[in-house]
N, C-alpha and C positions, 0 to 999 in steps of 0.2 A: 333601517333594512339594505340600504345601500352601501354602509359600512360592511356588512356581514358578507356581502358579494365580494366587495374587495378584499377581505381578510380569506373568504374561500379562494378564490382567484390568486393571490399571495400564496398560498398555503399549496394549492395547484400546482404551480410554476415551479414550488420548492420540491414536491415530489417526482417532479418531472425531470427536474436537474438531479436530485439524488439517483435515480432510476440510470440518467446518462454517465454519474459518476459511477456506477456500478458496473458499465457496459465498458468504461474505461478502463477499471481497475481490473478485471478479467481479460482485456485486451492489451494491456499492458502499455496502452497509451499514454506517455508521461505527461507529455506537452498537451493533452486534452484536458489532464487531470490539473494541470497546473491552471489553466483557464475556467475549468468548472471551480475549482475550490477559491477562487476570488469571486465567482458569481454569487457562491453558496454564501460566503462570507456577507457579501450584501444584502442578499435574502433572509438570511440569520438574524441582522442586527432591523430589519424592517418588521421579522415575526416577532423578534420579542418586544417590540412596542405594542402589538395586538393584544386589548384586554382581553381576558378568558372571562366571559359570557355564559349564557345558559345554551349557547347555539350548540345544537349536539352533533350539528353536520360539521362546524368547525372542528369542534373538541373529538370528534372522528378522525377526521383528517390531521390533525395535528399528534396524534396516536401514530397512525401511519408514518409520520415522519420521523418521530423516534423510531420508530423499529426498521424503518431506509436508513436511519443515520447509524443505528447500531450495528445494522448487518453491515453497512460499508468501512465503519469501524475494524470491525472482526477482519474484514476481508485484507484492509492495510496492515491491521498486525500479522496479518497473515507472509501478506507480500515483503513486510520486511524480515520477518523470519526467513523466508526463503532466500532474499538476498545475502542474508549476514550466513546461513548454510554452503550457500555455492561458494561465497567469498572464500570461507574456511575452508573447504573441500579443494579448491584451487590452491590453496596456498601448501594445504597437505600434498596435495601432488606434484606440486612444484618441487617439494622438499622432499619428497620419496625420491625423486630422479637423480639428487643429488647425494642421497646414501645407498653403499651396498655394505651388510654382514653377510660375513661367511665366515667358515671355521679353518683353522691350520689343519695339517695331519697330524699336529698332537694335541688337536680338540680345542683347543684356545682361539676366542673369538677374535674375529681381524674386522676392523670396520675400514673401507675404501671410502674416500669422498671425490665426487667429480668435482672437476672445475666448474667456477663460475661461469654461468651464461647469460647471455642476457637475448632479449629481443630485438635488440637493435638490427637492421639487417643493412648498414650501409657499408656501399663495398669500398 
């Protein structure tokens, strides 16, 4: 009986931590995510040792944990795709300023490139 209570408490802590992880993901809190992921790893190791018995309350909580972990995984994937897109768009924007294409009076394409610029602001 006491073991069942401890297991449900561990599952409840994991659910609470997954909820915090979701909030940190949505807020873009990278430092918070680092701490939370370490804590989740420890809880996951402890949860892996929990024997699956006929405790329906614990089974339901484990299903909630699985759903919350999958939801957070989708958020992490979306964040990664978003960061890659931003990086690609910034590179395209940076490169677009360096080129200019126009046509001559004769109708031939003429490409001009701007000199390389840096973000170095030293005087």
